[in-house]
C-alpha positions as CSV (number, residue, x, y, z in Angstrom):
1,X,93.9,73.6,118.1
2,X,96.6,76.3,117.6
3,X,96.0,79.7,116.0
4,X,98.8,81.7,114.3
5,X,98.6,85.4,113.5
6,X,101.1,86.7,111.0
7,X,101.4,90.5,111.1
8,X,103.8,92.4,108.9
9,X,104.9,95.7,110.3
10,X,103.1,98.8,109.1
11,X,104.4,101.3,106.6
12,X,107.8,102.8,107.7
13,X,109.6,105.9,106.9
14,X,112.5,106.1,104.3
15,X,113.2,109.8,104.6
16,X,116.4,109.5,106.7
17,X,119.1,108.1,104.5
18,X,121.6,107.8,107.3
19,X,119.3,105.7,109.5
20,X,120.0,102.0,109.8
21,X,117.3,99.8,108.4
22,X,116.7,98.3,111.9
23,X,116.0,101.8,113.3
24,X,113.4,103.0,110.7
25,X,110.2,104.2,112.4
26,X,106.6,104.1,111.2
27,X,105.4,106.9,109.0
28,X,102.0,108.6,109.3
29,X,100.4,106.0,107.0
30,X,101.7,103.2,109.1
31,X,100.3,104.7,112.3
32,X,96.9,105.3,110.6
33,X,97.0,101.6,109.4
34,X,97.5,100.4,113.0
35,X,94.4,102.3,114.1
36,X,92.3,100.7,111.3
37,X,93.8,97.3,112.1
38,X,92.9,97.8,115.8
39,X,89.2,98.1,114.8
40,X,89.4,94.9,112.8
41,X,91.2,93.1,115.7
42,X,88.5,94.2,118.1
43,X,85.6,93.2,115.8
44,X,87.1,89.7,115.1
45,X,88.3,89.0,118.6
46,X,91.9,88.6,117.8
47,X,93.6,87.7,121.1
48,X,97.0,86.2,120.8
49,X,98.2,84.5,124.0
50,X,101.7,85.6,123.1
51,X,103.2,88.0,120.6
52,X,106.7,87.4,119.2
53,X,107.9,90.6,117.7
54,X,111.0,91.6,115.7
55,X,113.3,94.1,117.5
56,X,113.2,96.4,114.5
57,X,111.8,99.8,115.5
58,X,109.0,99.7,112.9
59,X,107.8,96.2,114.2
60,X,107.9,97.3,117.8
61,X,106.0,100.5,116.9
62,X,103.4,98.5,115.0
63,X,102.7,96.4,118.0
64,X,102.7,99.4,120.3
65,X,100.4,101.4,118.1
66,X,98.0,98.5,117.7
67,X,97.7,97.8,121.4
68,X,97.5,101.5,122.2
69,X,94.4,101.8,120.0
70,X,93.0,98.6,121.6
71,X,93.6,100.0,125.1
72,X,95.3,96.8,126.3
73,X,98.7,95.0,126.0
74,X,99.3,91.5,125.0
75,X,102.2,89.4,126.5
76,X,105.1,90.0,124.2
77,X,108.7,88.9,123.6
78,X,111.0,91.0,121.4
79,X,113.4,88.8,119.4
80,X,116.4,89.7,117.4
81,X,116.1,86.5,115.4
82,X,112.8,87.7,113.9
83,X,114.5,90.7,112.3
84,X,114.3,89.9,108.6
85,X,113.9,86.2,109.5
86,X,113.3,83.6,106.7
87,X,110.1,81.6,106.7
88,X,111.9,78.5,108.0
89,X,113.2,80.3,111.0
90,X,109.8,81.7,111.8
91,X,108.3,78.3,111.5
92,X,110.9,76.9,113.8
93,X,110.2,79.6,116.4
94,X,106.5,78.7,116.3
95,X,107.1,75.0,116.6
96,X,109.2,75.6,119.7
97,X,106.4,77.3,121.7
98,X,105.0,75.7,124.9
99,X,101.9,73.7,124.1
100,X,100.0,75.6,126.8
101,X,99.8,78.6,124.5
102,X,96.7,78.4,122.3
103,X,97.7,81.1,120.0
104,X,100.7,83.3,118.9
105,X,101.3,86.3,116.8
106,X,104.5,86.9,114.9
107,X,105.2,90.6,114.0
108,X,107.9,90.7,111.4
109,X,109.1,91.4,107.9
110,X,108.9,90.4,104.2
111,X,110.0,88.4,102.3
112,X,109.9,85.8,105.2
113,X,106.3,86.7,106.3
114,X,104.8,86.3,102.8
115,X,106.8,83.0,102.3
116,X,105.6,81.7,105.7
117,X,102.0,82.5,104.9
118,X,102.2,80.7,101.6
119,X,104.0,77.7,103.2
120,X,101.5,77.3,106.0
121,X,98.4,77.1,103.7
122,X,96.8,73.9,102.5
123,X,96.7,73.8,98.7
124,X,93.1,75.1,98.4
125,X,93.9,77.8,101.0
126,X,97.0,78.8,99.1
127,X,94.8,79.4,96.0
128,X,92.4,81.4,98.2
129,X,95.3,83.5,99.4
130,X,96.5,84.1,95.8
131,X,92.9,85.1,94.9
132,X,93.0,87.7,97.7
133,X,96.1,89.1,96.1
134,X,98.1,88.3,99.3
135,X,101.5,89.7,98.6
136,X,101.7,90.5,102.3
137,X,101.9,94.3,102.1
138,X,102.9,96.3,105.1
139,X,100.3,96.1,107.9
140,X,98.8,92.8,106.5
141,X,97.4,90.4,109.1
142,X,96.8,86.7,108.3
143,X,95.2,84.2,110.7
144,X,95.8,80.5,110.4
145,X,94.2,77.7,112.4
146,X,95.8,74.3,112.9
147,X,94.0,71.2,114.1
148,X,96.9,70.1,116.4
149,X,97.4,70.0,120.1
150,X,101.2,70.6,120.0
151,X,103.1,73.5,118.4
152,X,105.7,71.1,117.1
153,X,103.0,69.5,115.0
154,X,102.4,72.7,113.0
155,X,103.5,71.7,109.5
156,X,103.6,73.4,106.1
157,X,100.5,72.8,104.0
158,X,98.2,72.1,107.1
159,X,97.0,75.6,108.0
160,X,93.5,76.8,107.4
161,X,93.4,80.5,106.4
162,X,90.9,81.9,108.8
163,X,91.3,85.6,107.9
164,X,93.4,88.0,105.8
165,X,93.2,91.8,105.8
166,X,95.4,94.6,104.7
167,X,95.3,98.3,105.6
168,X,93.9,99.0,102.1
169,X,91.1,96.5,102.6
170,X,90.2,98.2,105.9
171,X,90.2,101.7,104.5
172,X,86.8,101.4,102.7
């Protein structure tokens, strides 16, 4: 069995017009969302064996804030090829992981993250995702489980949606 966590970076700042997109930091709402998300991660025992994170500042800060609130770090790799990656690229990255890893988290960006979530779901799960209103807003976390032994066998339409939360759903 393989577990995939898809985490879109938290809300970022747009107040510095001269700042390159790659360098935009989290804003206050984004940092607060990470704190709420940490509580969910703790309650639901989210424990990725490996985190693959975009090198964009807002993605790195999302991971840093989340693990800071958890009080522990996860093994992480920061990858340029996850910055604004398309769904197909992210799937290829997952499929290339060593089979000894039972789970992995991708920290990245839309539209690729939303497209990958939709692509991974079985048809009934895709309908469930749509019912949840999963447009994959900033700070959203989706968990997929695949009944496979090898990462290369993860295929579109074969993931069971095991969880989906947004900062807004955690605010209540």
